[in-house]
VOGU-169736 format. One line per 10 residues: number of its first residue (from 1); for each residue x, y, z of N, C-alpha, C. Coordinates in nm, 4 decimals. Example, Ala and Ser with C-alpha at 12.3 -4.5 7.8 and 13.67 -1.06 7.14 Angstrom:
2
1> 1.3190,-0.5690,0.7800,1.2300,-0.4500,0.7800,1.3200,-0.3300,0.7800  1.2850,-0.2250,0.7080,1.3670,-0.1060,0.7140,1.2900,0.0030,0.7870
end
This chain:
269
1> 17.9635,10.4620,0.1897,17.9151,10.5435,0.3005,18.0046,10.5265,0.4225  18.0729,10.4114,0.4338,18.1636,10.3922,0.5466,18.2671,10.5025,0.5512  18.3207,10.5410,0.4337,18.4228,10.6452,0.4315,18.3687,10.7782,0.4826  18.2404,10.8083,0.4565,18.1791,10.9317,0.5058,18.1713,10.9292,0.6577  18.1291,10.8181,0.7138,18.1119,10.8091,0.8579,18.2443,10.8090,0.9319  18.3537,10.7753,0.8631,18.4843,10.7773,0.9270,18.5519,10.9139,0.9149  18.4892,11.0083,0.8450,18.5382,11.1454,0.8419,18.5179,11.2108,0.9779  18.5884,11.3238,0.9996,18.5515,11.4094,1.1114,18.4111,11.4625,1.0844  18.3276,11.4571,1.1850,18.1898,11.5008,1.1684,18.1575,11.6108,1.2673  18.0958,11.7179,1.2156,18.0306,11.8178,1.2991,17.8823,11.7827,1.2947
11> 17.8414,11.6866,1.3764,17.7036,11.6382,1.3698,17.6602,11.5925,1.5083  17.5319,11.6085,1.5366,17.4809,11.5626,1.6657,17.4755,11.4103,1.6664  17.4869,11.3463,1.7825,17.4788,11.1998,1.7883,17.3495,11.1453,1.7286  17.2383,11.2113,1.7572,17.1106,11.1666,1.7011,17.1106,11.1772,1.5491  17.1727,11.2828,1.4970,17.1817,11.2988,1.3525,17.2652,11.1904,1.2878  17.3758,11.1543,1.3518,17.4617,11.0483,1.2995,17.3878,10.9149,1.2993  17.3152,10.8860,1.4061,17.2388,10.7620,1.4134,17.1313,10.7576,1.3056  17.0652,10.8699,1.2830,16.9611,10.8751,1.1810,17.0193,10.8512,1.0423  17.1379,10.9071,1.0162,17.2009,10.8891,0.8860,17.2378,10.7426,0.8644  17.2945,10.6786,0.9674,17.3286,10.5362,0.9570,17.2035,10.4545,0.9297
21> 17.0945,10.4847,1.0007,16.9695,10.4115,0.9822,16.9160,10.4293,0.8410  16.9252,10.5499,0.7871,16.8792,10.5740,0.6506,16.9604,10.4924,0.5513  17.0913,10.4851,0.5742,17.1782,10.4087,0.4841,17.1433,10.2607,0.4896  17.1205,10.2071,0.6110,17.0906,10.0653,0.6266,16.9577,10.0276,0.5606  16.8641,10.1202,0.5594,16.7333,10.0917,0.5022,16.7265,10.1170,0.3520  16.8259,10.1838,0.2971,16.8179,10.2303,0.1583,16.8152,10.1137,0.0605  16.7347,10.1302,-0.0426,16.7354,10.0351,-0.1522,16.8443,10.0708,-0.2530  16.8482,9.9992,-0.3609,16.9547,10.0204,-0.4589,16.9025,10.0625,-0.5951  16.7728,10.0854,-0.6084,16.7173,10.1232,-0.7371,16.7180,10.2740,-0.7538  16.7587,10.3192,-0.8709,16.7459,10.4594,-0.9065,16.6125,10.4802,-0.9772
31> 16.5757,10.6047,-0.9958,16.4483,10.6353,-1.0595,16.4451,10.5794,-1.2022  16.3616,10.4751,-1.2233,16.3469,10.4132,-1.3557,16.4809,10.3673,-1.4128  16.5764,10.3375,-1.3267,16.7055,10.2913,-1.3736,16.7911,10.3991,-1.4349  16.7480,10.5246,-1.4261,16.8208,10.6349,-1.4875,16.9010,10.7107,-1.3816  17.0081,10.7784,-1.4232,17.0851,10.8585,-1.3280,16.9978,10.9661,-1.2636  17.0252,10.9954,-1.1375,16.9488,11.0961,-1.0639,17.0146,11.2317,-1.0818  16.9332,11.3347,-1.1038,16.9854,11.4695,-1.1219,17.0656,11.5130,-0.9998  17.1625,11.6016,-1.0225,17.2471,11.6499,-0.9138,17.1645,11.7083,-0.8004  17.0552,11.7767,-0.8348,16.9634,11.8309,-0.7346,16.8229,11.7794,-0.7661  16.7910,11.6593,-0.7230,16.6590,11.6025,-0.7545,16.5470,11.6813,-0.6885
41> 16.4306,11.6768,-0.7487,16.3143,11.7475,-0.6951,16.2488,11.6704,-0.5805  16.2613,11.5359,-0.5832,16.1937,11.4532,-0.4841,16.2894,11.3488,-0.4275  16.2610,11.3051,-0.3050,16.3404,11.1970,-0.2476,16.2819,11.0626,-0.2886  16.3395,10.9540,-0.2383,16.2980,10.8207,-0.2805,16.1587,10.7845,-0.2323  16.1041,10.8607,-0.1377,15.9672,10.8380,-0.0916,15.8649,10.9231,-0.1666  15.9137,11.0047,-0.2598,15.8245,11.0903,-0.3361,15.7959,11.2237,-0.2716  15.8635,11.2530,-0.1593,15.8446,11.3817,-0.0925,15.9335,11.4875,-0.1583  15.8797,11.6100,-0.1705,15.9540,11.7181,-0.2356,16.0712,11.7613,-0.1486  16.1871,11.7749,-0.2095,16.3061,11.8201,-0.1379,16.3069,11.9723,-0.1270  16.3636,12.0283,-0.0203,16.3616,12.1746,-0.0005,16.4336,12.2484,-0.1134
51> 16.3803,12.3642,-0.1486,16.4387,12.4463,-0.2538,16.4462,12.5912,-0.2085  16.5357,12.6670,-0.2700,16.5437,12.8102,-0.2455,16.4199,12.8768,-0.3030  16.3620,12.9692,-0.2258,16.2441,13.0426,-0.2722,16.2660,13.1924,-0.2508  16.1973,13.2714,-0.3299,16.2038,13.4160,-0.3170,16.0735,13.4667,-0.2574  16.0833,13.5540,-0.1581,15.9678,13.6189,-0.0967,15.9921,13.7688,-0.1097  15.9415,13.8237,-0.2181,15.9798,13.9594,-0.2529,16.1281,13.9596,-0.2883  16.2043,14.0439,-0.2222,16.3493,14.0470,-0.2458,16.4275,13.9680,-0.1417  16.3574,13.8900,-0.0619,16.4243,13.8068,0.0381,16.4354,13.6635,-0.0116  16.5576,13.6116,-0.0138,16.5800,13.4725,-0.0531,16.5765,13.3850,0.0716  16.4966,13.2800,0.0676,16.4928,13.1812,0.1757,16.5663,13.0569,0.1266
61> 16.6815,13.0308,0.1872,16.7701,12.9232,0.1430,16.7664,12.8092,0.2441  16.7263,12.6891,0.2004,16.7199,12.5771,0.2936,16.8584,12.5177,0.3209  16.8855,12.4876,0.4459,17.0019,12.4074,0.4837,16.9441,12.2880,0.5576  16.9348,12.1750,0.4856,16.8512,12.0650,0.5309,16.9247,11.9319,0.5243  16.8982,11.8476,0.6242,16.9522,11.7127,0.6277,17.0978,11.7080,0.6695  17.1530,11.5883,0.6884,17.2965,11.5751,0.7139,17.3747,11.6346,0.5973  17.4756,11.7149,0.6268,17.5448,11.7924,0.5235,17.6746,11.7250,0.4815  17.6920,11.7104,0.3508,17.8108,11.6470,0.2954,17.8792,11.7394,0.1959  18.0077,11.7187,0.1779,18.0836,11.7868,0.0734,18.0745,11.7024,-0.0532  18.0227,11.7609,-0.1603,18.0153,11.6896,-0.2875,17.9119,11.5797,-0.2919
71> 17.8007,11.5929,-0.2191,17.6955,11.4908,-0.2210,17.6395,11.4733,-0.3619  17.6168,11.3496,-0.3998,17.5622,11.3206,-0.5319,17.4098,11.3300,-0.5302  17.3524,11.3339,-0.6490,17.2076,11.3364,-0.6590,17.1437,11.2132,-0.5976  17.2044,11.0960,-0.6182,17.1461,10.9736,-0.5629,17.1538,10.9733,-0.4107  17.2602,11.0309,-0.3522,17.2689,11.0413,-0.2060,17.1602,11.1329,-0.1519  17.1343,11.2412,-0.2225,17.0284,11.3330,-0.1792,16.8918,11.2655,-0.1892  16.8704,11.1912,-0.2950,16.7411,11.1274,-0.3160,16.7201,11.0126,-0.2185  16.8217,10.9306,-0.1982,16.8061,10.8114,-0.1136,16.8111,10.8431,0.0352  16.9063,10.9303,0.0736,16.9349,10.9479,0.2151,16.8912,11.0827,0.2717  16.8401,11.1706,0.1856,16.7940,11.3003,0.2337,16.9049,11.3923,0.2808
81> 17.0272,11.3717,0.2300,17.1392,11.4555,0.2724,17.1371,11.5884,0.1975  17.2063,11.6862,0.2539,17.2257,11.8145,0.1885,17.3697,11.8288,0.1440  17.3960,11.9309,0.0660,17.5294,11.9528,0.0111,17.5750,12.0952,0.0395  17.6977,12.1114,0.0860,17.7530,12.2448,0.1060,17.7536,12.3231,-0.0246  17.7826,12.2536,-0.1339,17.7874,12.3213,-0.2636,17.6524,12.3785,-0.3035  17.5445,12.3113,-0.2633,17.4109,12.3615,-0.2974,17.3803,12.4924,-0.2259  17.4339,12.5088,-0.1047,17.4137,12.6351,-0.0318,17.4770,12.7500,-0.1092  17.6002,12.7276,-0.1553,17.6690,12.8313,-0.2333,17.5948,12.8591,-0.3638  17.5485,12.7529,-0.4283,17.4743,12.7703,-0.5537,17.3465,12.8502,-0.5309  17.2778,12.8244,-0.4214,17.1541,12.8980,-0.3920,17.1821,13.0457,-0.3656
91> 17.2914,13.0731,-0.2975,17.3290,13.2136,-0.2738,17.3519,13.2850,-0.4066  17.4267,13.2214,-0.4945,17.4558,13.2822,-0.6248,17.3286,13.3000,-0.7072  17.2416,13.1999,-0.7037,17.1156,13.2097,-0.7788,17.0288,13.3224,-0.7244  17.0230,13.3346,-0.5927,16.9429,13.4401,-0.5307,16.9964,13.5781,-0.5672  17.1267,13.5941,-0.5685,17.1858,13.7218,-0.6091,17.1453,13.7562,-0.7520  17.1515,13.6560,-0.8399,17.1161,13.6776,-0.9796,16.9694,13.7164,-0.9950  16.8861,13.6747,-0.9004,16.7439,13.7084,-0.9046,16.7140,13.8403,-0.8349  16.8181,13.9080,-0.7881,16.7989,14.0396,-0.7285,16.7720,14.0396,-0.5804  16.8078,13.9323,-0.5104,16.7838,13.9266,-0.3662,16.8612,14.0371,-0.2948  16.7963,14.0993,-0.1983,16.8615,14.2034,-0.1172,16.8709,14.1627,0.0294
101> 16.8143,14.0468,0.0640,16.8242,13.9930,0.1998,16.8196,13.8409,0.1898  16.8825,13.7738,0.2872,16.8949,13.6281,0.2827,16.8563,13.5688,0.4177  16.7691,13.4691,0.4137,16.7279,13.3976,0.5336,16.7566,13.2487,0.5132  16.8356,13.1909,0.6023,16.8691,13.0487,0.5941,16.7728,12.9706,0.6831  16.6979,12.8818,0.6197,16.5972,12.8018,0.6892,16.6609,12.6695,0.7307  16.6820,12.6522,0.8619,16.7642,12.5432,0.9129,16.6813,12.4204,0.9508  16.7283,12.3056,0.9069,16.6713,12.1776,0.9495,16.7785,12.0715,0.9301  16.8869,12.0818,1.0098,17.0022,11.9945,0.9895,17.0687,11.9591,1.1220  17.1054,11.8302,1.1387,17.1778,11.7897,1.2591,17.3283,11.8134,1.2496  17.3751,11.8612,1.1313,17.5180,11.8823,1.1109,17.5683,11.8026,0.9921
111> 17.6982,11.7791,0.9870,17.7531,11.7058,0.8742,17.9030,11.6902,0.8845  17.9670,11.6721,0.7703,18.1109,11.6517,0.7688,18.1845,11.7827,0.7950  18.3021,11.7695,0.8569,18.3871,11.8870,0.8749,18.4387,11.9345,0.7394  18.4624,11.8408,0.6492,18.5095,11.8738,0.5152,18.4060,11.9589,0.4426  18.4455,12.0785,0.4034,18.3565,12.1688,0.3315,18.2822,12.2663,0.4191  18.2780,12.2404,0.5494,18.2000,12.3257,0.6393,18.2632,12.4638,0.6609  18.3925,12.4741,0.6959,18.4494,12.6081,0.7202,18.4429,12.6988,0.5984  18.4643,12.6428,0.4798,18.4619,12.7239,0.3586,18.3213,12.7793,0.3316  18.2198,12.6964,0.3559,18.0828,12.7422,0.3359,18.0449,12.8459,0.4406  18.0896,12.8242,0.5648,18.0642,12.9224,0.6709,18.1282,13.0564,0.6373
121> 18.2476,13.0536,0.5795,18.3147,13.1774,0.5418,18.2383,13.2483,0.4307  18.1837,13.1720,0.3361,18.1050,13.2325,0.2277,17.9810,13.3024,0.2840  17.9176,13.2420,0.3844,17.8004,13.3041,0.4466,17.8421,13.4268,0.5268  17.9583,13.4204,0.5921,18.0096,13.5370,0.6643,18.0383,13.6515,0.5679  18.0978,13.6207,0.4527,18.1247,13.7233,0.3517,17.9939,13.7846,0.3015  17.8925,13.7008,0.2806,17.7616,13.7498,0.2384,17.7044,13.8446,0.3429  17.7218,13.8082,0.4707,17.6649,13.8872,0.5800,17.7331,14.0223,0.5964  17.8527,14.0355,0.5400,17.9219,14.1636,0.5461,17.8648,14.2642,0.4468  17.7853,14.2151,0.3513,17.7326,14.3011,0.2448,17.5799,14.3111,0.2466  17.5136,14.2024,0.2846,17.3676,14.1964,0.2794,17.3099,14.1701,0.4195
131> 17.1849,14.2096,0.4428,17.1159,14.1639,0.5633,17.0967,14.0119,0.5572  17.1365,13.9431,0.6614,17.1221,13.7975,0.6659,17.0615,13.7551,0.7985  16.9961,13.6404,0.7958,16.9374,13.5839,0.9175,16.9249,13.4335,0.8988  16.8994,13.3658,1.0091,16.8673,13.2239,1.0026,16.7478,13.1972,1.0913  16.6727,13.0918,1.0572,16.5602,13.0496,1.1400,16.5673,12.8995,1.1584  16.5568,12.8562,1.2830,16.5546,12.7144,1.3150,16.4201,12.6794,1.3764  16.3387,12.6101,1.2984,16.2110,12.5639,1.3496,16.2139,12.4184,1.3890  16.3299,12.3534,1.3719,16.3399,12.2117,1.4072,16.4761,12.1825,1.4700  16.5790,12.1617,1.3867,16.7112,12.1251,1.4364,16.8183,12.2081,1.3670  16.9049,12.2694,1.4455,17.0230,12.3386,1.3933,17.1385,12.3024,1.4860
141> 17.2114,12.2002,1.4499,17.3168,12.1492,1.5374,17.4496,12.1377,1.4642  17.5551,12.1465,1.5419,17.6909,12.1181,1.4978,17.7261,12.1971,1.3714  17.7507,12.1305,1.2574,17.7917,12.2022,1.1357,17.6907,12.3082,1.0949  17.5623,12.2852,1.1223,17.4605,12.3851,1.0896,17.4796,12.5101,1.1742  17.5217,12.4934,1.3001,17.5553,12.6073,1.3856,17.6780,12.6803,1.3302  17.7756,12.6036,1.2869,17.8984,12.6592,1.2291,17.8634,12.7490,1.1101  17.7776,12.6979,1.0211,17.7464,12.7700,0.8975,17.6840,12.9057,0.9232  17.5948,12.9146,1.0218,17.5144,13.0355,1.0381,17.5601,13.1231,1.1539  17.6760,13.0951,1.2120,17.7227,13.1731,1.3269,17.7388,13.3208,1.2939  17.7719,13.3525,1.1694,17.8044,13.4907,1.1336,17.6878,13.5688,1.0735
151> 17.5674,13.5097,1.0648,17.4565,13.5854,1.0084,17.4169,13.6988,1.1026  17.3444,13.7965,1.0493,17.3111,13.9153,1.1275,17.2228,13.8877,1.2468  17.1228,13.8023,1.2284,17.0328,13.7686,1.3386,16.9930,13.6219,1.3270  16.9999,13.5537,1.4405,16.9613,13.4124,1.4430,16.8313,13.3990,1.5206  16.7353,13.3325,1.4575,16.6038,13.3135,1.5184,16.5745,13.1646,1.5311  16.4930,13.1292,1.6297,16.4558,12.9898,1.6501,16.3218,12.9830,1.7207  16.2535,12.8733,1.6994,16.1305,12.8501,1.7747,16.1685,12.8014,1.9147  16.0832,12.8254,2.0134,16.1167,12.7862,2.1504,16.1468,12.6380,2.1674  16.0817,12.5516,2.0896,16.1000,12.4075,2.1056,16.2086,12.3496,2.0159  16.2749,12.4325,1.9379,16.3785,12.3844,1.8465,16.4975,12.3264,1.9229
161> 16.5815,12.2522,1.8512,16.7020,12.1921,1.9090,16.8231,12.2608,1.8487  16.9142,12.3054,1.9346,17.0296,12.3848,1.8922,17.1552,12.3363,1.9635  17.2721,12.3785,1.9121,17.3976,12.3506,1.9816,17.4757,12.2349,1.9239  17.5208,12.1438,2.0113,17.6057,12.0303,1.9748,17.7348,12.0770,1.9089  17.8023,12.1719,1.9737,17.9271,12.2267,1.9203,18.0412,12.1295,1.9473  18.1138,12.0945,1.8429,18.2268,12.0042,1.8594,18.2427,11.9111,1.7412  18.3367,11.8196,1.7536,18.3730,11.7297,1.6448,18.3782,11.5864,1.6960  18.3338,11.4941,1.6132,18.3374,11.3526,1.6505,18.3918,11.2721,1.5330  18.4677,11.1688,1.5654,18.5203,11.0781,1.4632,18.5120,10.9373,1.5192  18.4570,10.8445,1.4434,18.4361,10.7082,1.4903,18.5342,10.6135,1.4227
171> 18.6002,10.5299,1.5023,18.6886,10.4260,1.4501,18.6353,10.2915,1.4989  18.5962,10.2068,1.4048,18.5422,10.0758,1.4389,18.6555,9.9745,1.4514  18.6419,9.8818,1.5456,18.7432,9.7774,1.5641,18.6739,9.6418,1.5793  18.6931,9.5548,1.4791,18.6332,9.4217,1.4796,18.7378,9.3123,1.5036  18.8538,9.3486,1.5533,18.9635,9.2531,1.5654,18.9257,9.1318,1.6504  18.8668,9.1538,1.7679,18.8328,9.0428,1.8567,18.7236,8.9543,1.7974  18.6278,9.0155,1.7280,18.5228,8.9370,1.6633,18.5818,8.8481,1.5545  18.6748,8.9033,1.4774,18.7387,8.8250,1.3715,18.8193,8.7099,1.4300  18.8888,8.7359,1.5407,18.9658,8.6307,1.6065,18.8739,8.5170,1.6525  18.7560,8.5534,1.7019,18.6599,8.4547,1.7496,18.6187,8.3587,1.6390
181> 18.6125,8.4103,1.5161,18.5735,8.3279,1.4021,18.6946,8.2727,1.3261  18.8124,8.2877,1.3856,18.9324,8.2316,1.3249,18.9825,8.3056,1.2029  18.9477,8.4333,1.1933,18.9892,8.5144,1.0785,19.1083,8.6003,1.1185  19.2165,8.5883,1.0441,19.3354,8.6696,1.0701,19.3580,8.7627,0.9514  19.3654,8.8911,0.9782,19.3864,8.9907,0.8727,19.5254,9.0506,0.8891  19.6057,9.0408,0.7837,19.7386,9.1024,0.7856,19.7341,9.2320,0.7039  19.7875,9.3367,0.7611,19.7836,9.4680,0.6972,19.9261,9.5131,0.6697  19.9534,9.5502,0.5483,20.0858,9.5981,0.5089,20.0732,9.7468,0.4765  20.1383,9.8297,0.5540,20.1275,9.9741,0.5374,20.2657,10.0367,0.5391  20.2800,10.1505,0.4728,20.4112,10.2137,0.4554,20.4527,10.2989,0.5747
191> 20.3652,10.3213,0.6692,20.3989,10.4035,0.7859,20.3113,10.3648,0.9029  20.3509,10.4021,1.0223,20.2787,10.3582,1.1419,20.1397,10.4186,1.1544  20.1100,10.5237,1.0771,19.9773,10.5842,1.0813,19.8951,10.5544,0.9549  19.9607,10.4939,0.8537,19.8943,10.4774,0.7247,19.7681,10.3915,0.7352  19.7705,10.2860,0.8135,19.6550,10.1970,0.8263,19.5795,10.2192,0.9565  19.6107,10.3287,1.0256,19.5421,10.3568,1.1515,19.3921,10.3691,1.1293  19.3148,10.3000,1.2101,19.1704,10.3023,1.1945,19.1153,10.1885,1.1126  19.2011,10.1003,1.0603,19.1518,9.9837,0.9883,19.0676,9.8988,1.0845  18.9462,9.8605,1.0445,18.8569,9.7919,1.1389,18.9056,9.6549,1.1862  19.0035,9.5998,1.1176,19.0522,9.4670,1.1582,19.1673,9.4738,1.2568
201> 19.2091,9.5915,1.2933,19.3253,9.6046,1.3823,19.3013,9.7156,1.4833  19.3232,9.6841,1.6113,19.3051,9.7824,1.7174,19.4083,9.8945,1.7039  19.3713,10.0136,1.7475,19.4631,10.1268,1.7450,19.5745,10.1079,1.8473  19.6923,10.1532,1.8115,19.7991,10.1632,1.9102,19.7771,10.2909,1.9908  19.8449,10.3037,2.1050,19.8325,10.4262,2.1841,19.8775,10.5473,2.1038  19.9813,10.5309,2.0216,20.0318,10.6422,1.9416,19.9303,10.6833,1.8354  19.8654,10.5845,1.7729,19.7627,10.6153,1.6741,19.6419,10.6825,1.7397  19.6070,10.6346,1.8579,19.4938,10.6937,1.9298,19.5219,10.8401,1.9635  19.6422,10.8695,2.0069,19.6794,11.0078,2.0368,19.6756,11.0945,1.9117  19.7153,11.0354,1.7989,19.7115,11.1095,1.6728,19.5690,11.1502,1.6383
211> 19.4751,11.0550,1.6480,19.3362,11.0860,1.6153,19.2765,11.1859,1.7126  19.3123,11.1754,1.8394,19.2644,11.2731,1.9377,19.3097,11.4140,1.8986  19.4361,11.4267,1.8576,19.4875,11.5563,1.8152,19.4211,11.6055,1.6883  19.3934,11.5123,1.5968,19.3292,11.5464,1.4695,19.1899,11.6044,1.4944  19.1141,11.5385,1.5822,18.9791,11.5842,1.6152,18.9847,11.7147,1.6942  19.0803,11.7249,1.7863,19.0915,11.8461,1.8681,19.1218,11.9684,1.7831  19.2041,11.9514,1.6795,19.2359,12.0633,1.5903,19.1093,12.1143,1.5214  19.0308,12.0218,1.4672,18.9074,12.0605,1.3986,18.8087,12.1245,1.4955  18.7968,12.0653,1.6152,18.7049,12.1199,1.7155,18.7490,12.2590,1.7602  18.8800,12.2798,1.7703,18.9312,12.4106,1.8099,18.8953,12.5188,1.7094
221> 18.9067,12.4874,1.5808,18.8672,12.5833,1.4774,18.7176,12.6131,1.4859  18.6390,12.5086,1.5094,18.4939,12.5229,1.5201,18.4586,12.6156,1.6378  18.5114,12.5848,1.7543,18.4797,12.6652,1.8730,18.5308,12.8091,1.8582  18.6458,12.8247,1.7934,18.6979,12.9587,1.7701,18.6065,13.0407,1.6813  18.5482,12.9757,1.5800,18.4547,13.0447,1.4895,18.3291,13.0880,1.5640  18.2768,12.9978,1.6479,18.1583,13.0321,1.7265,18.1892,13.1474,1.8215  18.3025,13.1404,1.8895,18.3392,13.2459,1.9845,18.3571,13.3809,1.9153  18.4099,13.3787,1.7938,18.4318,13.5023,1.7197,18.3003,13.5691,1.6807  18.2044,13.4893,1.6364,18.0810,13.5449,1.5810,17.9624,13.5412,1.6776  17.9700,13.4580,1.7797,17.8632,13.4507,1.8795,17.9275,13.4756,2.0156
231> 17.9618,13.6000,2.0409,18.0462,13.6348,2.1557,17.9810,13.6058,2.2903  17.8496,13.5928,2.2940,17.7815,13.5642,2.4204,17.7880,13.4162,2.4586  17.8265,13.3323,2.3637,17.8340,13.1887,2.3913,17.9624,13.1588,2.4675  17.9497,13.1012,2.5847,18.0654,13.0724,2.6686,18.1200,12.9323,2.6413  18.2449,12.9107,2.6822,18.3125,12.7835,2.6566,18.2352,12.6653,2.7135  18.1729,12.6834,2.8307,18.1019,12.5719,2.8921,17.9764,12.5313,2.8151  17.9341,12.6153,2.7197,17.8195,12.5802,2.6356,17.8624,12.5109,2.5072  17.9916,12.4878,2.4916,18.0436,12.4263,2.3685,18.1129,12.2936,2.3985  18.0442,12.2094,2.4757,18.0964,12.0774,2.5089,18.0111,11.9665,2.4485  17.9427,11.9996,2.3386,17.8626,11.8999,2.2692,17.7185,11.8909,2.3137
241> 17.6764,11.9763,2.4086,17.5371,11.9705,2.4555,17.4416,12.0237,2.3490  17.3163,11.9810,2.3611,17.2104,12.0395,2.2789,17.1147,12.1149,2.3710  17.0514,12.2196,2.3159,16.9642,12.3054,2.3944,16.8342,12.3327,2.3187  16.7238,12.3324,2.3923,16.5993,12.3804,2.3335,16.6125,12.5299,2.3052  16.5265,12.5800,2.2177,16.5366,12.7187,2.1746,16.5414,12.8185,2.2889  16.4607,12.7960,2.3905,16.4573,12.8911,2.5027,16.5925,12.8989,2.5722  16.6568,12.7840,2.5945,16.7877,12.7862,2.6594,16.8958,12.8341,2.5638  16.8830,12.8000,2.4361,16.9785,12.8489,2.3361,16.9777,13.0009,2.3315  16.8592,13.0591,2.3476,16.8463,13.2053,2.3537,16.9188,13.2602,2.4765  16.9017,13.1968,2.5893,16.9670,13.2405,2.7124,17.1185,13.2279,2.7045
251> 17.1673,13.1301,2.6297,17.3108,13.1044,2.6207,17.3784,13.1780,2.5056  17.3033,13.2523,2.4277,17.3625,13.3346,2.3227,17.3701,13.2725,2.1855  17.3183,13.1515,2.1690,17.3181,13.0902,2.0362,17.2142,13.1555,1.9454  17.1075,13.2046,2.0051,16.9941,13.2587,1.9312,16.9682,13.4016,1.9765  16.9340,13.4885,1.8813,16.9077,13.6293,1.9119,16.7608,13.6574,1.9414  16.6715,13.5744,1.8856,16.5282,13.5993,1.9037,16.4518,13.4688,1.8928  16.3479,13.4558,1.9723,16.2568,13.3421,1.9642,16.1335,13.3846,1.8863  16.1056,13.3135,1.7781,15.9888,13.3439,1.6951,15.9155,13.2134,1.6667  15.7854,13.2190,1.6424,15.7082,13.0951,1.6330,15.7162,13.0217,1.4999  15.7532,13.0925,1.3914,15.7419,13.0291,1.2603,15.8361,13.0924,1.1587
261> 15.8533,13.0200,1.0478,15.9343,13.0713,0.9372,15.8717,13.1966,0.8788  15.7408,13.1990,0.8659,15.6751,13.3163,0.8079,15.7011,13.4411,0.8920  15.7050,13.4253,1.0218,15.7379,13.5385,1.1094,15.8813,13.5847,1.0853  15.9725,13.4888,1.0732,16.1127,13.5228,1.0478,16.1283,13.5980,0.9158  16.0530,13.5541,0.8136,16.0595,13.6222,0.6836,16.0125,13.7666,0.6967  15.9049,13.7871,0.7696,15.8525,13.9240,0.7857,15.9539,14.0120,0.8603  16.0243,13.9562,0.9551,16.1172,14.0353,1.0355,16.2408,14.0801,0.9555  16.2811,14.0004,0.8563,16.4009,14.0384,0.7805,16.3659,14.1106,0.6513  16.2443,14.0952,0.6031,16.2069,14.1557,0.4738,16.1891,14.3070,0.4857
end
């Protein structure tokens, strides 16, 4: 999980903290010692995981939990994460079932940058052919905002949490702590950036500048996508802030305030 947290993340700070807490609390037992299905029906607490449902010809597709590229079944069961691949699979399944409209039901603080632009493009392509919408009754932040920027209409409840546009990457440094305990770590790397970010060695100024540029590139693509598809959203609203639904509506993130998912379904069906 350390490698996931060291990725570029399109995720709200609260979402990142929640994911870390879930990992720290997680046990190590699988269901009856058997491998967990790629898309398990229940999480480790026995609660049912969100699934795509059909309401007439409208497909309601959940985008739930911290989003990862290539999440395993055990990660979904233990940590409640979602998978970009599952969103694409649900779209394809809904098409096969004759769906003529698509509603994305949002409950996600964001996720990894890896896999996010490609999934957002798939939803944009879908929106060019079918009526699409999204509804946020809880949290739609960062990567979740990225994914649904191009849908036809975005809806949210007034008390929902929205926004958190941008990219974050965390580099841990335990060098001084290790020195305190008399631990010396020698790192042999083939280039000046190869071991950059190793927790036992502080970043050089050159490495720090490299990571700043790396994050800025990803954030620039993210903000450009939002600006392209959500033209009312201004640059000053894309500095990582979060907004309640009412303010998100005023700032152009949301097209309509509605009280519930059932209302959103009726509006698009």
